[in-house]
MIFITI-161092 format. One line per field, with one value per residue (C-alpha): x, y, z. Coordinates in nm, 3 decimals, always signed. Layout:
residues N
x	(X|...)
y	(Y|...)
z	(Z|...)
end
This chain:
residues 729
x	(+17.406|+17.092|+16.961|+16.784|+16.596|+16.528|+16.384|+16.170|+16.004|+15.943|+15.808|+15.623|+15.929|+16.134|+15.842|+15.829|+16.192|+16.222|+15.889|+16.071|+16.378|+16.180|+15.952|+16.323|+16.481|+16.199|+16.184|+16.561|+16.586|+16.346|+16.552|+16.890|+17.008|+17.056|+17.428|+17.671|+17.926|+18.028|+18.160|+18.525|+18.705|+19.088|+19.258|+19.354|+19.253|+19.293|+19.380|+19.245|+19.369|+19.207|+19.426|+19.273|+19.475|+19.782|+20.016|+20.064|+20.438|+20.346|+20.122|+20.368|+20.613|+20.376|+20.116|+20.176|+20.535|+20.438|+20.154|+20.368|+20.645|+20.354|+20.192|+20.456|+20.468|+20.124|+20.082|+20.073|+20.124|+20.242|+20.266|+20.209|+20.153|+20.064|+19.991|+19.959|+19.742|+19.654|+19.409|+19.427|+19.676|+19.591|+19.741|+19.679|+19.771|+19.755|+19.766|+19.829|+19.511|+19.321|+19.390|+19.116|+19.096|+18.902|+19.195|+19.398|+19.199|+19.206|+19.610|+19.567|+19.361|+19.619|+19.888|+19.729|+19.707|+20.040|+20.135|+19.877|+20.082|+20.356|+20.054|+19.975|+19.677|+19.454|+19.421|+19.108|+19.044|+19.191|+18.928|+18.968|+18.825|+18.803|+18.719|+18.516|+18.248|+17.988|+18.129|+18.141|+17.894|+17.577|+17.378|+17.482|+17.235|+17.270|+17.041|+16.983|+16.756|+16.753|+16.570|+16.670|+17.031|+17.185|+16.997|+17.022|+17.288|+17.130|+16.767|+17.005|+17.210|+16.933|+16.613|+16.657|+16.999|+16.816|+16.499|+16.696|+16.927|+16.573|+16.534|+16.633|+16.957|+17.127|+17.440|+17.594|+17.585|+17.817|+17.780|+18.005|+17.940|+17.685|+17.702|+17.759|+17.576|+17.833|+17.780|+18.070|+18.186|+18.375|+18.586|+18.648|+19.030|+18.997|+18.698|+18.885|+19.144|+18.962|+18.752|+19.121|+18.939|+19.181|+18.999|+19.103|+18.851|+18.594|+18.641|+18.571|+18.267|+18.067|+18.161|+18.057|+17.749|+17.640|+17.542|+17.302|+17.331|+17.134|+17.098|+16.927|+16.574|+16.312|+16.028|+15.740|+15.396|+15.319|+15.590|+15.969|+16.066|+16.416|+16.562|+16.758|+16.912|+16.887|+17.129|+17.257|+17.189|+16.917|+16.902|+17.208|+17.088|+17.166|+17.507|+17.581|+17.391|+17.608|+17.790|+18.188|+18.302|+18.287|+18.429|+18.434|+18.108|+17.921|+17.856|+18.009|+17.857|+17.960|+17.764|+17.970|+18.298|+18.189|+17.938|+17.784|+17.716|+17.498|+17.691|+17.875|+18.139|+18.401|+18.366|+18.604|+18.381|+18.179|+17.906|+17.769|+17.443|+17.394|+17.566|+17.398|+17.512|+17.408|+17.481|+17.592|+17.492|+17.722|+17.503|+17.680|+17.458|+17.519|+17.674|+17.531|+17.218|+17.012|+17.158|+16.877|+16.590|+16.787|+16.804|+16.431|+16.384|+16.533|+16.383|+16.014|+16.149|+16.260|+15.945|+15.762|+16.005|+15.899|+15.568|+15.759|+16.031|+16.043|+15.920|+16.267|+16.424|+16.531|+16.640|+16.771|+16.966|+17.295|+17.464|+17.235|+17.419|+17.146|+17.047|+17.413|+17.312|+16.942|+17.049|+17.385|+17.130|+16.854|+17.067|+17.191|+16.899|+16.791|+17.094|+16.996|+16.636|+16.732|+17.040|+16.738|+16.530|+16.753|+16.884|+16.509|+16.492|+16.825|+16.687|+16.367|+16.519|+16.772|+16.525|+16.193|+16.000|+15.834|+15.829|+16.195|+16.278|+16.059|+16.235|+16.566|+16.497|+16.337|+16.664|+16.772|+16.519|+16.554|+16.971|+16.990|+16.713|+16.949|+17.264|+16.972|+16.891|+17.353|+17.398|+17.162|+17.291|+17.696|+17.518|+17.580|+17.406|+17.242|+17.497|+17.675|+17.916|+17.653|+17.387|+17.696|+17.760|+17.408|+17.446|+17.728|+17.611|+17.262|+17.422|+17.632|+17.328|+17.161|+17.465|+17.379|+17.089|+17.081|+17.329|+17.065|+16.738|+16.918|+17.071|+16.690|+16.507|+16.763|+16.613|+16.281|+16.361|+16.426|+16.212|+16.176|+15.915|+15.974|+16.032|+16.288|+16.476|+16.461|+16.622|+16.848|+16.906|+17.026|+17.230|+17.401|+17.597|+17.553|+17.875|+18.026|+17.784|+17.917|+18.286|+18.222|+18.053|+18.360|+18.618|+18.403|+18.402|+18.764|+18.869|+18.637|+18.699|+19.097|+18.942|+18.735|+19.087|+19.188|+19.316|+19.344|+19.157|+19.067|+18.899|+18.628|+18.446|+18.617|+18.517|+18.143|+18.169|+18.339|+18.104|+17.775|+17.918|+17.985|+17.697|+17.460|+17.688|+17.657|+17.287|+17.258|+17.404|+17.134|+16.853|+16.975|+17.039|+16.696|+16.417|+16.476|+16.493|+16.127|+15.961|+16.100|+15.941|+15.633|+15.620|+15.846|+15.657|+15.779|+15.862|+15.569|+15.371|+15.598|+15.730|+15.547|+15.389|+15.326|+14.960|+15.036|+15.295|+15.442|+15.529|+15.684|+15.897|+16.025|+16.057|+16.273|+16.484|+16.525|+16.675|+16.897|+17.031|+17.111|+17.350|+17.482|+17.562|+17.728|+17.962|+18.062|+18.154|+18.337|+18.535|+18.620|+18.730|+18.966|+19.088|+19.198|+19.371|+19.550|+19.656|+19.995|+19.822|+19.560|+19.755|+20.027|+19.708|+19.581|+19.954|+19.980|+19.627|+19.761|+20.079|+19.934|+19.645|+19.926|+20.148|+19.777|+19.830|+20.061|+19.780|+19.502|+19.490|+19.444|+19.258|+19.106|+18.742|+18.643|+18.609|+18.214|+18.017|+17.815|+17.762|+17.991|+18.271|+18.511|+18.761|+19.006|+19.208|+19.478|+19.614|+19.965|+19.996|+19.871|+19.608|+19.306|+18.932|+18.806|+19.056|+18.934|+18.557|+18.670|+18.840|+18.536|+18.282|+18.435|+18.454|+18.057|+17.999|+18.161|+17.952|+17.619|+17.718|+17.920|+17.771|+17.419|+17.448|+17.500|+17.161|+17.314|+17.674|+17.825|+18.119|+18.289|+18.639|+18.807|+18.881|+18.615|+18.727|+18.703|+18.830|+18.476|+18.634|+18.955|+18.833|+18.564|+18.840|+18.857|+19.141|+19.080|+19.251|+19.121|+19.343|+19.128|+18.819|+18.644|+18.404|+18.139|+17.865|+17.595|+17.520|+17.193|+17.208|+17.396|+17.156|+17.039|+17.351|+17.612|+17.950|+18.039|+18.173|+18.545|+18.477|+18.327|+18.571|+18.855|+18.679|+18.660|+19.023|+19.163|+18.935|+19.037|+19.400|+19.378|+19.304|+19.701|+19.809|+19.697|+19.933|+19.729|+19.448|+19.288|+18.995|+18.841|+18.474|+18.482|+18.188|+18.108|+18.266|+18.607|+18.559|+18.484|+18.847|+19.035|+18.876|+19.040|+19.384|+19.524|+19.590|+19.932|+20.166|+20.505|+20.664|+21.008|+21.161|+21.376|+21.575|+21.652|+21.313|+21.475|+21.670|+21.312|+21.152|+21.406|+21.407|+21.009|+21.017|+21.268|+21.052|+20.757|+20.886|+21.008|+20.626|+20.475|+20.661|+20.517|+20.188|+19.898|+19.953|+19.777|+19.720|+20.072|+20.129|+20.285|+20.153|+20.455|+20.307|+20.485|+20.620|+20.313|+20.415|+20.453|+20.468|+20.720|+20.764|+21.103|+21.139|+21.429|+21.495)
y	(+19.040|+18.766|+18.712|+19.038|+18.995|+18.676|+18.709|+19.016|+18.831|+18.530|+18.673|+18.386|+18.150|+18.381|+18.434|+18.001|+18.009|+18.240|+18.065|+17.749|+17.885|+18.025|+17.741|+17.521|+17.820|+17.792|+17.408|+17.407|+17.683|+17.432|+17.169|+17.372|+17.295|+17.584|+17.631|+17.828|+17.781|+17.550|+17.213|+17.239|+16.926|+16.938|+16.711|+16.515|+16.158|+16.119|+15.777|+15.693|+15.389|+15.288|+15.063|+15.109|+15.114|+15.232|+15.529|+15.808|+15.717|+15.370|+15.425|+15.699|+15.346|+15.069|+15.166|+15.543|+15.472|+15.135|+15.335|+15.617|+15.401|+15.222|+15.565|+15.746|+15.555|+15.678|+15.866|+16.230|+16.274|+16.628|+16.617|+16.372|+16.483|+16.237|+16.265|+15.973|+16.016|+15.796|+15.519|+15.664|+15.787|+16.045|+16.037|+16.299|+16.252|+16.554|+16.515|+16.792|+16.982|+16.855|+16.489|+16.225|+16.153|+15.815|+15.652|+15.763|+15.652|+15.307|+15.342|+15.442|+15.143|+14.895|+15.031|+14.984|+14.616|+14.558|+14.769|+14.524|+14.253|+14.488|+14.594|+14.495|+14.251|+14.398|+14.710|+14.792|+14.806|+15.184|+15.395|+15.610|+15.945|+16.240|+16.548|+16.825|+17.143|+16.872|+16.660|+17.002|+16.968|+17.158|+17.209|+17.180|+17.070|+17.045|+16.790|+16.892|+16.706|+16.715|+16.365|+16.183|+16.284|+15.973|+15.748|+16.045|+15.951|+15.584|+15.787|+16.024|+15.742|+15.489|+15.737|+16.028|+15.992|+15.712|+15.946|+16.228|+16.011|+15.941|+16.285|+16.294|+16.444|+16.388|+16.172|+16.125|+16.278|+16.245|+16.240|+16.431|+16.376|+16.208|+15.941|+15.567|+15.296|+15.020|+14.703|+14.705|+14.343|+14.407|+14.153|+14.051|+13.914|+13.709|+13.489|+13.482|+13.329|+13.113|+12.938|+13.008|+13.082|+13.260|+13.615|+13.459|+13.166|+13.404|+13.656|+13.341|+13.201|+13.522|+13.606|+13.239|+13.276|+13.636|+13.470|+13.430|+13.100|+12.970|+12.599|+12.473|+12.395|+12.084|+11.959|+11.890|+11.804|+12.086|+12.327|+12.425|+12.565|+12.747|+12.691|+12.937|+12.998|+13.330|+13.389|+13.724|+13.867|+14.096|+14.200|+14.290|+13.974|+13.724|+13.856|+13.770|+13.434|+13.322|+12.958|+12.999|+12.709|+12.447|+12.401|+12.055|+11.987|+12.330|+12.588|+12.866|+13.200|+13.509|+13.730|+13.492|+13.642|+13.953|+14.249|+14.353|+14.683|+14.884|+15.176|+15.411|+15.448|+15.690|+15.984|+16.068|+16.342|+16.632|+16.832|+17.155|+17.300|+17.699|+17.579|+17.295|+16.919|+16.869|+16.613|+16.785|+16.598|+16.745|+16.682|+16.628|+16.628|+16.443|+16.540|+16.695|+16.767|+17.113|+17.231|+17.453|+17.181|+16.931|+17.151|+17.244|+16.866|+16.813|+17.061|+16.951|+16.625|+16.801|+16.955|+16.615|+16.418|+16.683|+16.435|+16.135|+16.251|+16.329|+16.645|+16.755|+16.680|+16.987|+17.000|+17.298|+17.429|+17.618|+17.639|+17.709|+17.709|+17.747|+18.098|+18.247|+18.069|+18.217|+18.585|+18.598|+18.432|+18.734|+19.007|+18.915|+18.881|+19.225|+19.378|+19.193|+19.315|+19.680|+19.674|+19.549|+19.872|+20.094|+19.993|+20.049|+20.377|+20.517|+20.337|+20.519|+20.850|+20.819|+20.675|+20.846|+20.549|+20.328|+20.028|+20.075|+20.046|+19.779|+19.578|+19.648|+19.494|+19.158|+19.118|+19.115|+18.755|+18.604|+18.631|+18.507|+18.227|+18.086|+18.086|+17.870|+17.601|+17.551|+17.544|+17.256|+17.098|+17.142|+17.072|+17.411|+17.479|+17.863|+18.005|+18.312|+18.293|+18.245|+18.525|+18.742|+18.678|+18.708|+19.078|+19.148|+19.064|+19.238|+19.538|+19.406|+19.214|+19.490|+19.704|+19.503|+19.567|+19.909|+19.990|+19.750|+19.960|+20.311|+20.241|+20.118|+20.464|+20.619|+20.496|+20.478|+20.878|+20.924|+20.834|+20.470|+20.178|+20.023|+19.674|+19.811|+20.011|+19.713|+19.476|+19.781|+19.922|+19.601|+19.453|+19.820|+19.751|+19.361|+19.260|+19.579|+19.454|+19.101|+19.198|+19.383|+19.090|+18.855|+19.085|+19.047|+18.703|+18.703|+18.875|+18.650|+18.326|+18.221|+18.251|+17.922|+17.686|+17.820|+17.566|+17.542|+17.698|+18.038|+17.819|+17.730|+18.114|+18.189|+17.893|+17.940|+18.287|+18.287|+18.055|+18.245|+18.584|+18.409|+18.200|+18.525|+18.766|+18.502|+18.529|+18.887|+18.903|+18.636|+18.803|+19.152|+19.000|+18.866|+18.926|+19.334|+19.395|+19.160|+19.368|+19.686|+19.640|+19.593|+19.844|+20.115|+20.412|+20.657|+20.977|+21.198|+20.983|+20.968|+21.337|+21.485|+21.794|+22.096|+21.942|+21.837|+21.819|+21.475|+21.608|+21.959|+21.757|+21.583|+21.884|+21.991|+21.691|+21.692|+21.990|+21.918|+21.626|+21.843|+22.099|+21.772|+21.672|+22.034|+22.019|+21.643|+21.756|+22.062|+21.855|+21.642|+21.928|+22.065|+21.730|+21.691|+22.042|+21.929|+21.594|+21.604|+21.738|+21.495|+21.219|+21.326|+21.344|+21.011|+20.846|+21.056|+20.926|+20.580|+20.584|+20.740|+20.480|+20.221|+20.359|+20.323|+19.959|+19.869|+20.078|+19.844|+19.508|+19.219|+18.936|+18.576|+18.623|+18.952|+19.008|+18.994|+18.996|+18.693|+18.658|+18.297|+18.273|+17.977|+17.880|+17.665|+17.592|+17.307|+17.212|+17.028|+16.725|+16.445|+16.690|+16.486|+16.553|+16.692|+16.981|+17.047|+17.064|+17.325|+17.543|+17.498|+17.543|+17.899|+18.028|+17.883|+18.105|+18.389|+18.407|+18.346|+18.645|+18.853|+18.810|+18.898|+18.882|+18.482|+18.320|+18.009|+17.834|+17.513|+17.341|+16.976|+16.829|+16.523|+16.252|+16.047|+15.667|+15.647|+16.034|+16.157|+16.547|+16.497|+16.412|+16.700|+16.927|+16.980|+16.865|+16.621|+16.512|+16.479|+16.822|+16.971|+17.191|+17.338|+17.629|+17.817|+18.057|+18.261|+18.600|+18.777|+18.936|+19.226|+19.456|+19.363|+19.392|+19.714|+19.506|+19.334|+19.014|+19.059|+19.289|+19.028|+18.781|+19.042|+19.053|+18.672|+18.590|+18.876|+18.676|+18.306|+18.462|+18.483|+18.086|+17.921|+17.630|+17.722|+17.660|+17.696|+17.946|+18.006|+18.266|+18.380|+18.542|+18.390|+18.300|+17.957|+18.070|+18.112|+17.769|+17.634|+17.765|+17.783|+17.509|+17.579|+17.694|+18.096|+18.366|+18.321|+18.014|+17.896|+17.625|+17.452|+17.156|+16.957|+16.627|+16.741|+16.780|+16.932|+17.176|+17.223|+17.275|+17.504|+17.774|+17.718|+17.852|+18.152|+18.240|+18.226|+18.521|+18.679|+18.724|+18.797|+19.124|+19.227|+19.454|+19.320|+18.951|+18.712|+18.365|+18.281|+17.900|+17.588|+17.306|+17.038|+16.949|+16.915|+16.539|+16.377|+16.258|+15.863|+15.609|+15.365|+15.019|+14.827|+14.488|+14.347|+14.044)
z	(+2.899|+2.850|+3.170|+3.269|+2.950|+3.020|+3.310|+3.211|+2.942|+3.148|+3.468|+3.612|+3.586|+3.808|+4.033|+4.087|+4.132|+4.404|+4.568|+4.538|+4.703|+5.013|+5.072|+5.083|+5.316|+5.527|+5.567|+5.591|+5.883|+6.040|+6.043|+6.201|+6.478|+6.700|+6.908|+7.040|+6.781|+6.505|+6.673|+6.753|+6.693|+6.819|+6.665|+7.021|+7.121|+7.488|+7.667|+7.992|+8.180|+8.524|+8.766|+9.123|+9.414|+9.227|+9.348|+9.114|+9.043|+8.995|+8.779|+8.574|+8.595|+8.536|+8.281|+8.145|+7.993|+7.864|+7.692|+7.598|+7.419|+7.205|+7.137|+6.977|+6.632|+6.552|+6.213|+6.186|+6.582|+6.680|+7.060|+7.336|+7.707|+7.973|+8.360|+8.596|+8.921|+9.191|+9.047|+8.649|+8.361|+8.117|+7.798|+7.545|+7.139|+6.998|+6.584|+6.318|+6.226|+5.954|+6.007|+6.038|+6.362|+6.255|+6.101|+6.387|+6.666|+6.510|+6.514|+6.870|+6.935|+6.779|+6.942|+7.281|+7.163|+7.131|+7.509|+7.655|+7.701|+7.925|+8.165|+8.512|+8.491|+8.675|+8.512|+8.344|+7.979|+7.843|+7.724|+7.431|+7.412|+7.127|+7.239|+7.072|+7.181|+7.166|+7.444|+7.699|+7.966|+7.849|+8.166|+8.543|+8.816|+9.176|+9.383|+9.773|+10.016|+10.380|+10.566|+10.235|+10.169|+10.292|+10.019|+9.770|+9.586|+9.447|+9.421|+9.147|+9.013|+8.954|+8.883|+8.841|+8.617|+8.415|+8.322|+8.186|+7.985|+7.824|+7.703|+7.350|+7.281|+7.629|+7.592|+7.909|+8.305|+8.502|+8.942|+9.182|+9.544|+9.742|+9.960|+9.814|+9.992|+10.101|+10.321|+10.581|+10.734|+11.078|+11.192|+11.538|+11.582|+11.858|+11.704|+11.362|+11.552|+11.787|+11.538|+11.256|+10.961|+10.694|+10.549|+10.219|+10.252|+10.386|+10.081|+9.869|+10.057|+10.041|+9.677|+9.578|+9.764|+9.644|+9.262|+9.035|+8.846|+8.560|+8.620|+8.280|+8.190|+8.256|+8.102|+8.310|+8.123|+7.796|+7.932|+7.941|+8.251|+8.231|+8.595|+8.774|+9.149|+9.232|+9.485|+9.532|+9.869|+9.929|+10.312|+10.521|+10.821|+10.474|+10.502|+10.834|+10.799|+10.559|+10.678|+10.640|+10.777|+11.075|+11.407|+11.609|+11.352|+11.432|+11.160|+11.176|+11.062|+10.950|+11.238|+11.436|+11.369|+11.261|+11.254|+10.930|+10.876|+10.605|+10.552|+10.274|+10.119|+10.239|+10.035|+9.732|+9.601|+9.740|+9.608|+9.678|+9.561|+9.661|+9.989|+10.064|+10.015|+9.717|+9.408|+9.101|+8.783|+8.481|+8.155|+7.766|+7.488|+7.169|+6.862|+6.616|+6.851|+6.930|+7.265|+7.337|+7.264|+7.449|+7.794|+7.685|+7.727|+8.030|+8.215|+8.083|+8.230|+8.572|+8.636|+8.558|+8.786|+9.104|+9.108|+9.223|+9.386|+9.792|+9.893|+10.090|+9.728|+9.525|+9.155|+9.108|+8.739|+8.841|+8.497|+8.146|+7.873|+7.680|+7.829|+7.714|+7.358|+7.373|+7.440|+7.182|+6.917|+7.028|+7.019|+6.711|+6.579|+6.707|+6.567|+6.211|+6.203|+6.310|+6.052|+5.776|+5.933|+5.864|+5.538|+5.442|+5.601|+5.399|+5.080|+5.081|+5.158|+4.834|+4.579|+4.684|+4.539|+4.758|+4.536|+4.411|+4.833|+4.793|+4.500|+4.669|+4.986|+4.869|+4.793|+5.189|+5.228|+4.918|+4.951|+5.304|+5.235|+4.972|+5.225|+5.499|+5.226|+5.172|+5.547|+5.615|+5.274|+5.489|+5.829|+5.960|+6.294|+6.368|+6.595|+6.678|+6.403|+6.109|+6.237|+6.270|+5.911|+5.777|+6.035|+5.865|+5.480|+5.474|+5.398|+5.163|+4.919|+4.856|+4.648|+4.357|+4.346|+4.418|+4.103|+3.906|+3.978|+3.984|+3.603|+3.537|+3.666|+3.478|+3.166|+3.248|+3.326|+2.985|+2.833|+2.739|+2.888|+3.213|+3.029|+2.787|+3.062|+3.281|+3.033|+2.871|+3.206|+3.367|+3.061|+3.085|+3.430|+3.485|+3.402|+3.605|+3.893|+3.839|+3.829|+4.168|+4.295|+4.258|+4.391|+4.678|+4.645|+4.592|+4.945|+5.140|+4.928|+5.059|+5.441|+5.340|+5.333|+5.677|+5.935|+6.252|+6.567|+6.379|+6.118|+6.294|+6.324|+5.964|+5.759|+5.823|+5.795|+5.449|+5.348|+5.402|+5.302|+4.960|+4.904|+5.054|+4.802|+4.459|+4.590|+4.566|+4.255|+4.114|+4.254|+4.083|+3.718|+3.780|+4.011|+4.031|+3.641|+3.629|+3.940|+3.821|+3.501|+3.624|+3.880|+3.820|+3.680|+3.330|+3.529|+3.387|+3.620|+3.951|+3.927|+4.235|+4.215|+4.501|+4.545|+4.932|+5.185|+5.137|+4.718|+4.899|+5.081|+4.795|+4.600|+4.878|+4.900|+4.503|+4.582|+4.802|+4.621|+4.343|+4.618|+4.690|+4.362|+4.278|+4.641|+4.514|+4.207|+4.298|+4.522|+4.253|+4.076|+4.354|+4.400|+4.033|+4.085|+4.367|+4.275|+4.533|+4.771|+4.777|+4.717|+5.040|+5.266|+5.204|+5.242|+5.602|+5.716|+5.633|+5.732|+6.093|+6.120|+6.128|+6.376|+6.585|+6.542|+6.858|+7.089|+6.955|+7.191|+7.008|+7.115|+6.979|+7.166|+7.296|+7.672|+7.762|+8.054|+8.066|+8.441|+8.465|+8.728|+8.791|+9.089|+9.082|+9.409|+9.476|+9.839|+9.872|+9.768|+10.023|+10.160|+10.296|+10.107|+10.470|+10.436|+10.111|+10.172|+10.470|+10.198|+9.978|+10.243|+10.303|+9.968|+9.954|+10.300|+10.093|+9.818|+10.069|+10.243|+10.003|+9.659|+9.631|+9.312|+9.247|+9.168|+9.180|+9.267|+9.308|+9.373|+9.411|+9.485|+9.489|+9.220|+9.052|+8.991|+8.622|+8.636|+8.425|+8.499|+8.371|+8.033|+8.036|+8.132|+8.503|+8.755|+9.025|+9.346|+9.678|+9.701|+9.429|+9.423|+9.172|+9.281|+9.010|+9.009|+8.773|+8.852|+8.784|+8.433|+8.398|+8.394|+8.701|+8.916|+9.012|+8.966|+8.694|+8.712|+8.630|+8.959|+9.202|+9.088|+9.134|+9.545|+9.549|+9.422|+9.703|+9.972|+9.835|+9.911|+10.288|+10.336|+10.392|+10.229|+9.875|+9.609|+9.311|+9.236|+8.938|+8.947|+8.637|+8.536|+8.180|+7.893|+7.708|+7.416|+7.612|+7.723|+7.419|+7.288|+7.595|+7.829|+8.170|+8.036|+8.117|+7.850|+7.860|+7.913|+7.889|+7.810|+7.937|+7.812|+7.920|+7.983|+8.363|+8.549|+8.864|+8.694|+8.431|+8.785|+8.982|+8.633|+8.594|+8.970|+8.860|+8.597|+8.819|+9.043|+8.728|+8.573|+8.948|+8.916|+8.592|+8.674|+8.581|+8.598|+8.836|+8.941|+8.835|+8.911|+8.798|+8.614|+8.785|+9.111|+9.443|+9.522|+9.733|+10.077|+10.102|+10.412|+10.271|+10.436|+10.395|+10.417|+10.586|+10.349)
end
């Protein structure tokens, strides 16, 4: 093998190659984004259509049905699901893994154009939304106030939200709660009848008066002036002074027939922060940005805003994904450092040569740095998966260097010069080392072609391990022989004497290693003399281990206590939001009195106009509530998050009328992979909805009898009560 010889004879060139790799690696590391997981982009596209004022049944028959009929013809479509809410239609198109979502989105847009002619004229333009892990909220904020609360929504919507959107990397902000300003006009029926002015006429007049109109331009002297008529109302009094008609030659003003009031809209969404009425902000980041840096930028902006916010307004961070990311990354870094230290100690104990240990250890940073360069080129991020891969491979990359260096040492001990020993020793085992390395590559290489959800974990892991192993092979055939030829001394100069304590210890260890070799030799001799016993024992152990597999649980993501608790509840259909508020306030009270481990907790209920929560994975309706809590670190509490969740579940179950309840101690990782879903779900399909519902109820009863099951519920909602006005034609 010529590679070791070239490296030994050209040490400067080898050093320049590796120094260049170090420089590129350091630059690449500084450019890599830090995130929790590799970006997950499920092959699904959602279509949201807003139809204000329509009931769920009308939305289903007039909007959802026609859009579904068109979307079923989209290429590569695997499943099509739809949900119809009051005012909103939500349709999800799920494609096969590997499908080009950009092409699929264009197909969906074309089909929507065809469906548009059959849809009601007053619907809003359908919104196409591609879901990915990057669109999940990375930060939850609660904004509370005392005296300023009535005007808090306008402050947050117009100033706080706009300031936060200027932070690099922030994509969108969703607001839950607060009082929205509304100008109300209360008419007096008797006065309207007396003046004989129809409401339609008043609506048209007020709308026409509330306009800013361009009026052309006028040239005067040397200047050209643009003429504009600013007609929008600025004060409530201006609305009341609007002329809406005449009666017997007398002008009639709006204030003559109505009372104009500066008030607030009826609350359709309510928010809480740490038990107080609040506005909850959900922040999303832009795709490809650094989650940790974005959140740091937001927190810095919040500190700057404290200077001009009213004194009674308080902004709290109630959920921060960067904390879990920092904690996970720090733990993996510590594991990586501990692994490298243990490798150093073990290598030195067995080689008993300082320079030999250093040469082997240099393989670790050089191999890992090469992987950072390719991670940057392939647009990977530093995340839990990549750091886990580096921790795994840190012990594998030294294998080749150990074999090469051990053979070089053997040649040195046999009397060869360090240069000749480096060339002959590395070349002698170079091919065997290359073959053993390629067998490892062959094991991990097929993982690159895995598709589906597991590809998120294993593609990047396989890539990093393969790159690092191949880099370690190159290091062991170039850098290790070159350094060995310069720093490994002949055995005559390196053999210890009994002159000091360290050398005595080395001499004793030499005897211990010789004794270990003799014991191993005796074991090999015995095994060769008792072949049947060895084969039967090995087969028994192998088969016995297979029998233990059913005893070991299987799960995509292991459980861990990150201190996150989520609650989703649904009251009977038709329940007013005021009743849902009472239930949420009861849960808030439970956190305040019974969960001292809670650092912050938030809640919101109701339904947004545009269905923002549905896009983000939340359920929305006046009878639906969401509660979340962040606990203190595990080391500062006695109870686990799961135990707290169990106690909360028992308490909430006591509240009458809750149809559906989900209480979970989750983690950000599970939120990415599972969303708001449960661990086990059973789908029942058929053509008769009544039969499916009856069968679902029976299955639910059976499942409730299984020990260990909790929060069993049906996705099918109960019929919503309606009041019908039948027309006598």
